[in-house]
DRENKOLKOL-869948 format. One line per 8 residues: number of its first residue (from 0); for each residue x, y, z of C-alpha. Coordinates in Angstrom, 3 decimals. Layout:
# DRENKOLKOL-869948
NUM> X:Y:Z ~ ...
This chain:
# DRENKOLKOL-869948
0> 0.000:0.000:0.000 ~ 1.404:3.411:-0.964 ~ 2.330:6.212:1.404 ~ -0.537:8.301:0.078 ~ -3.150:5.689:0.945 ~ -1.656:5.127:4.380 ~ -1.753:8.850:4.962 ~ -5.404:9.178:4.035
8> -6.297:6.371:6.402 ~ -4.638:8.095:9.347 ~ -3.909:11.733:9.999 ~ -5.862:13.157:7.079 ~ -8.987:11.460:8.396 ~ -9.152:14.004:11.211 ~ -11.432:16.999:11.084 ~ -12.561:19.722:13.418
16> -15.980:21.189:14.002 ~ -14.832:23.541:16.718 ~ -12.716:20.936:18.426 ~ -14.388:17.910:16.848 ~ -12.562:15.004:15.330 ~ -14.586:13.370:12.547 ~ -13.859:11.105:9.588 ~ -13.746:13.506:6.668
24> -11.392:11.844:4.223 ~ -11.530:8.227:5.245 ~ -11.421:6.383:8.520 ~ -11.537:8.268:11.816 ~ -8.057:9.403:12.783 ~ -8.306:7.870:16.214 ~ -10.274:4.653:16.073 ~ -10.575:4.400:19.842
32> -12.317:1.362:21.295 ~ -15.010:2.703:23.612 ~ -15.179:1.119:27.025 ~ -18.881:0.486:26.656 ~ -21.044:2.020:29.367 ~ -18.559:0.845:31.930 ~ -15.476:2.687:30.707 ~ -14.532:6.285:30.773
40> -13.005:9.635:31.437 ~ -12.836:11.885:34.484 ~ -12.183:15.362:35.772 ~ -10.738:16.767:38.915 ~ -10.342:19.773:41.149 ~ -7.529:20.519:43.517 ~ -7.721:18.225:46.504 ~ -6.019:18.707:49.843
48> -2.499:17.365:49.828 ~ -2.487:13.748:50.858 ~ -0.023:12.472:53.402 ~ 3.169:11.162:51.818 ~ 3.486:7.449:51.317 ~ 6.073:6.039:53.654 ~ 7.198:2.659:52.433 ~ 9.835:1.024:50.297
56> 10.508:2.440:46.857 ~ 11.372:0.922:43.535 ~ 14.688:1.314:41.775 ~ 13.614:4.577:40.101 ~ 12.976:6.268:43.418 ~ 9.184:6.062:43.172 ~ 6.806:4.072:45.308 ~ 6.073:0.422:44.676
64> 2.770:-0.594:43.141 ~ 1.819:-2.172:46.443 ~ 2.514:1.068:48.311 ~ 0.474:3.134:45.854 ~ -2.390:0.662:46.009 ~ -2.470:0.635:49.809 ~ -2.286:4.414:50.012 ~ -4.681:5.374:47.190
72> -6.994:2.383:46.968 ~ -9.279:3.725:49.677 ~ -10.095:6.774:47.561 ~ -11.208:4.809:44.498 ~ -14.944:4.342:44.034 ~ -16.974:1.520:42.527 ~ -19.910:3.165:40.747 ~ -23.168:1.545:39.736
80> -25.660:3.550:37.673 ~ -29.177:2.197:37.117 ~ -31.075:3.312:34.044 ~ -34.905:3.253:34.061 ~ -36.897:1.320:31.424 ~ -37.738:3.361:28.343 ~ -41.320:3.590:27.129 ~ -41.988:2.108:23.733
88> -44.687:2.951:21.199 ~ -45.355:-0.750:20.715 ~ -48.158:-2.660:22.438 ~ -47.937:-5.925:24.286 ~ -50.167:-8.873:23.332 ~ -52.483:-7.635:26.085 ~ -52.857:-4.185:24.538 ~ -50.569:-2.469:27.054
96> -47.659:-0.197:26.182 ~ -44.419:-2.136:26.289 ~ -41.293:-0.719:27.850 ~ -37.718:-1.405:26.967 ~ -35.775:-2.808:29.867 ~ -33.379:-0.528:31.689 ~ -29.843:-1.457:32.507 ~ -26.995:-1.035:34.916
104> -23.653:0.532:34.074 ~ -20.654:0.016:36.290 ~ -17.500:2.059:36.339 ~ -14.896:3.681:38.518 ~ -14.247:7.065:40.039 ~ -12.225:8.650:42.803 ~ -12.719:11.018:45.708 ~ -11.220:14.484:45.227
112> -12.106:16.350:48.425 ~ -13.361:15.863:52.012 ~ -16.848:17.043:50.958 ~ -17.421:13.812:49.051 ~ -17.013:14.949:45.435 ~ -16.205:12.070:43.098 ~ -15.007:12.181:39.491 ~ -16.096:9.693:36.882
120> -17.120:9.531:33.236 ~ -20.301:11.054:31.941 ~ -21.115:7.925:29.975 ~ -21.025:5.850:33.156 ~ -23.863:7.826:34.734 ~ -25.639:9.330:31.726 ~ -29.367:8.603:31.793 ~ -29.237:7.009:35.248
128> -32.041:7.587:37.725 ~ -30.119:6.072:40.600 ~ -26.389:6.063:41.313 ~ -24.761:4.096:44.100 ~ -21.134:4.137:45.201 ~ -18.833:1.896:47.215 ~ -15.586:3.364:48.514 ~ -12.290:1.511:48.745
136> -12.584:-1.976:50.198 ~ -15.842:-1.220:51.992 ~ -19.029:-3.054:51.012 ~ -21.174:-0.178:52.284 ~ -23.238:1.428:49.531 ~ -23.927:5.166:49.453 ~ -26.267:7.096:47.241 ~ -24.711:9.725:44.964
144> -26.074:12.758:43.141 ~ -24.849:14.310:39.904 ~ -23.410:17.798:40.449 ~ -22.792:18.346:36.749 ~ -21.652:16.667:33.552 ~ -19.630:17.644:30.498 ~ -20.265:15.359:27.505 ~ -17.565:17.131:25.470
152> -14.900:15.766:27.803 ~ -16.979:12.789:28.952 ~ -16.695:13.921:32.562 ~ -19.121:13.847:35.443 ~ -18.869:15.227:38.965 ~ -20.785:13.378:41.678 ~ -21.452:14.079:45.349 ~ -21.711:11.197:47.792
160> -23.120:11.463:51.288 ~ -20.624:9.342:53.180 ~ -19.097:9.802:56.645 ~ -15.935:11.883:56.652 ~ -13.868:8.983:57.932 ~ -14.837:6.989:54.840 ~ -13.627:9.659:52.442 ~ -10.012:9.397:51.341
168> -9.314:12.165:48.785 ~ -6.529:11.423:46.342 ~ -3.800:13.960:45.755 ~ -3.855:15.504:42.298 ~ -0.549:15.797:40.465 ~ 0.706:17.780:37.474 ~ 0.201:15.934:34.186 ~ 2.376:18.449:32.321
176> 5.430:16.949:34.009 ~ 4.825:13.453:32.634 ~ 7.369:11.969:30.269 ~ 7.146:8.970:28.005 ~ 8.385:5.963:29.921 ~ 7.255:7.157:33.363 ~ 5.752:4.447:35.556 ~ 1.991:4.639:36.182
184> -0.630:2.626:38.050 ~ -4.345:2.237:37.298 ~ -6.873:1.349:39.996 ~ -10.473:0.533:39.147 ~ -13.178:-2.049:38.650 ~ -12.685:-3.779:35.278 ~ -15.568:-6.113:34.389 ~ -16.974:-5.462:37.861
192> -13.876:-6.859:39.566 ~ -13.533:-4.184:42.197 ~ -10.265:-2.969:43.691 ~ -8.154:-4.134:40.749 ~ -4.709:-2.607:40.228 ~ -2.619:-2.732:37.066 ~ 0.663:-1.063:36.221 ~ 2.609:0.084:33.200
200> 4.239:3.140:31.703 ~ 3.297:6.296:29.862 ~ 3.452:5.050:26.267 ~ 2.873:8.399:24.542 ~ 1.681:11.948:25.186 ~ -0.349:14.557:23.281 ~ -2.831:12.047:21.873 ~ -6.388:13.001:20.878
208> -9.508:10.925:21.452 ~ -13.197:11.406:20.731 ~ -15.757:12.135:23.406 ~ -19.094:10.332:22.912 ~ -20.642:13.488:21.424 ~ -18.041:13.533:18.636 ~ -15.814:16.365:19.857 ~ -12.163:15.797:20.547
216> -10.216:15.758:23.786 ~ -6.621:16.986:23.518 ~ -3.354:16.234:25.310 ~ -4.454:12.720:26.222 ~ -2.072:10.295:27.933 ~ -1.490:6.897:26.319 ~ -0.552:4.031:28.624 ~ 0.033:0.302:28.429
224> -1.308:-0.259:31.955 ~ -4.167:-2.728:31.487 ~ -7.473:-0.857:31.181 ~ -10.717:-2.692:30.501 ~ -14.475:-2.021:30.600 ~ -15.204:-0.862:34.135 ~ -11.924:1.041:34.531 ~ -13.544:4.174:33.143
232> -13.336:7.098:35.506 ~ -10.657:5.502:37.646 ~ -7.357:7.229:38.422 ~ -4.080:6.892:36.577 ~ -1.447:7.416:39.259 ~ 2.233:8.298:39.001 ~ 5.063:6.821:41.065 ~ 4.618:9.537:43.697
240> 1.059:8.391:44.338 ~ -0.539:11.448:42.663 ~ -3.385:11.258:40.160 ~ -2.139:12.395:36.735 ~ -4.996:11.161:34.577 ~ -8.473:9.698:34.395 ~ -8.697:6.371:32.586 ~ -11.063:6.842:29.695
248> -10.837:4.673:26.592 ~ -9.056:1.726:25.096 ~ -7.934:0.845:21.596 ~ -8.978:-2.696:20.725 ~ -7.978:-5.035:17.956 ~ -10.125:-7.353:15.868 ~ -13.351:-8.447:17.528 ~ -12.007:-8.033:21.037
256> -13.301:-5.387:23.421 ~ -10.628:-5.907:26.032 ~ -7.169:-4.558:26.743 ~ -4.503:-4.825:24.052 ~ -1.978:-2.577:25.744 ~ -3.264:0.769:24.454 ~ -5.300:2.817:26.885 ~ -6.040:6.527:27.106
264> -6.388:8.799:30.120 ~ -7.574:12.390:30.317 ~ -4.795:14.522:31.854 ~ -5.564:15.834:35.310 ~ -4.643:19.371:34.238 ~ -7.478:19.286:31.702 ~ -9.833:18.014:34.362 ~ -9.229:20.796:36.866
272> -10.858:23.536:34.798 ~ -13.817:21.337:33.898 ~ -14.521:20.452:37.519 ~ -14.231:24.054:38.662 ~ -16.896:25.048:36.132 ~ -19.103:22.116:37.099 ~ -18.911:23.090:40.748 ~ -19.667:26.727:40.003
280> -22.437:26.368:37.431 ~ -23.083:22.689:36.757 ~ -22.016:23.066:33.127 ~ -18.901:23.712:31.047 ~ -18.370:26.126:28.174 ~ -16.320:25.061:25.166 ~ -15.138:27.089:22.207 ~ -16.364:26.386:18.670
288> -14.547:27.059:15.388 ~ -16.845:25.492:12.808 ~ -14.733:23.742:10.162 ~ -13.877:20.284:8.943 ~ -10.463:19.692:7.493 ~ -7.338:17.597:7.450 ~ -3.600:17.820:7.968 ~ -1.309:18.447:5.009
296> 1.941:16.504:4.705 ~ 4.564:16.509:1.946 ~ 3.124:13.231:0.594 ~ -0.354:14.702:0.371 ~ 0.920:17.955:-1.119 ~ 2.636:16.046:-3.906 ~ -0.356:13.786:-4.484 ~ -2.849:16.633:-5.034
304> -0.409:19.359:-6.103 ~ -0.912:21.669:-3.116 ~ 1.175:24.878:-2.906 ~ 2.433:24.136:0.637 ~ 3.825:21.051:2.377 ~ 2.200:21.623:5.757 ~ -0.898:23.235:7.199 ~ -4.602:22.347:7.344
312> -6.798:21.979:4.281 ~ -10.347:23.188:5.030 ~ -12.919:20.784:3.587 ~ -16.193:22.087:5.013 ~ -17.213:25.270:6.807 ~ -20.293:25.180:9.029 ~ -22.840:27.623:7.635 ~ -23.331:30.520:10.028
320> -20.509:29.304:12.269 ~ -17.538:31.363:13.490 ~ -15.251:30.424:10.594 ~ -17.982:31.117:8.052 ~ -18.649:34.558:9.540 ~ -14.923:35.319:9.289 ~ -14.913:34.462:5.593 ~ -13.090:31.122:5.642
328> -14.122:28.919:2.719 ~ -14.390:25.171:2.350 ~ -13.683:22.989:-0.652 ~ -15.770:22.631:-3.797 ~ -14.188:19.693:-5.593 ~ -14.418:16.035:-4.638 ~ -11.639:13.681:-5.573 ~ -10.809:10.053:-4.921
336> -7.176:9.233:-4.334 ~ -6.425:5.527:-4.005 ~ -9.841:4.871:-2.509 ~ -9.880:7.882:-0.170 ~ -12.435:10.666:-0.661 ~ -10.910:14.140:-0.538 ~ -12.520:17.583:-0.742 ~ -10.214:20.032:-2.517
344> -10.330:23.727:-3.326 ~ -10.790:25.044:0.210 ~ -8.645:27.495:2.141 ~ -5.386:26.301:3.645 ~ -4.744:27.379:7.237 ~ -1.047:28.100:7.634 ~ -0.905:30.106:10.894 ~ -3.013:30.889:13.952
352> -2.076:33.923:16.035 ~ 1.166:34.125:14.073 ~ 2.238:30.559:14.876 ~ 2.785:28.111:12.035 ~ 0.220:25.305:11.905 ~ 1.543:21.878:10.976 ~ -1.485:19.662:11.596 ~ -5.167:19.457:12.400
360> -4.231:18.256:15.884 ~ -2.691:21.667:16.550 ~ -5.875:23.451:15.478 ~ -7.941:21.170:17.701 ~ -5.662:21.850:20.683 ~ -5.806:25.626:20.158 ~ -9.608:25.644:20.016 ~ -9.922:23.304:22.998
368> -7.719:25.599:25.102 ~ -9.739:28.723:24.235 ~ -13.028:30.098:25.558 ~ -16.152:31.165:23.672 ~ -15.831:34.803:22.647 ~ -12.054:34.718:22.276 ~ -10.615:35.661:18.904 ~ -8.065:33.890:16.724
376> -6.070:35.528:13.940 ~ -6.138:32.855:11.258 ~ -3.784:33.112:8.277 ~ -5.105:31.351:5.183 ~ -3.798:30.670:1.707 ~ -6.364:30.985:-1.092 ~ -5.676:30.973:-4.843 ~ -2.018:31.762:-4.269
384> -2.719:34.762:-2.005 ~ -2.258:34.966:1.751 ~ -4.636:36.821:4.058 ~ -5.390:36.901:7.789 ~ -8.934:36.853:9.147 ~ -10.175:37.195:12.704 ~ -12.388:34.374:13.961 ~ -14.512:35.007:17.060
392> -15.039:31.595:18.629 ~ -18.602:30.592:19.445 ~ -20.280:28.207:21.873 ~ -19.867:24.576:20.957 ~ -23.057:22.658:20.057 ~ -24.139:19.766:22.248 ~ -22.728:17.301:19.741 ~ -21.127:17.136:16.317
400> -24.436:15.916:14.932 ~ -26.140:19.077:16.184 ~ -23.863:21.220:14.013 ~ -24.766:22.044:10.443 ~ -21.671:20.234:9.241 ~ -23.608:16.992:9.372 ~ -22.994:13.674:11.132 ~ -19.695:12.075:11.906
408> -18.629:10.178:8.827 ~ -17.267:10.595:5.295 ~ -17.852:13.975:3.632 ~ -20.561:12.887:1.225 ~ -23.666:15.003:1.730 ~ -21.854:17.532:3.890
């Protein structure tokens, strides 16, 4: 298979609808294996500093897995979310309205403060009418309420009414200090097997994954610590015993839905801002750009005769969106290159706020780090001429499908 085809099946398949990653020119750039309704993401606020772990250390100067487990295990929650039956328009043989059976989702979470706030994934608790929590090794069940959720980051903040002596807040670290190869530990409840610990390393940094509503989450941590359905929302912990991420998704191979050594965790630094907003207002604001596009590489530039070797090729602009109002234009010509559908003729983004743009991932990260109402100076190349337009970012829709760009999928009909 040629380099061009490989390219179209990977990085050029990414697109942004104000921070969204969608499959515009082929397969989705990040084909993440969702952890069903048991897996997930998390968010966090600053918790009181936990007491240092005093025990033996490993050869790298960090704590042993056993020490981390004994110190932090008490702050990890087993979450069970019950969904009510859904009414159906169909009738039973007795002429009564039938209902579709509800279900139970299980996942993980962790305590972040002495008031009983717990972080978990939105998809673990979404649609639930009753949420129950067990803490640490205790079999006592406590009821929990939803303080707020953020589908765009797949995060949910809960509040549990448990005695203070049963609450063991975990210390939150600094995910920006992580390096590839650092040792990490995951604690959670995979497949309902509570109080399970696994260990591994940071396999990669600066990944992007999709939230269930189609928007992207930036700066994600990749790890080979075993993560399976039920680990969602649980903490990823560094060798100092501090939470550096929230276990969220897994990449699976073939027909398997279990761990293959590629898991993703939301960085704790991303989570802090989300939780602060959830505590203050119960909701989170996200910026919206309003384009779909793909990264340009030298291989792609040669294949379709583009005037630059790097940047972002705009395929679609959401009508009435921020980019459209600023005058950015999408493509008007469809082409098929070795089986991949490509939309050509649109503007090429070369800089944002004076900084050269090399990939769609960079555009996604810039939008994700901004707030609605902020402006971006976007330099574009059109018909051989360069110009800079000012884009005032808007409020992100509830999901990619709610935008006028159309559903997640190939560009046909968009």
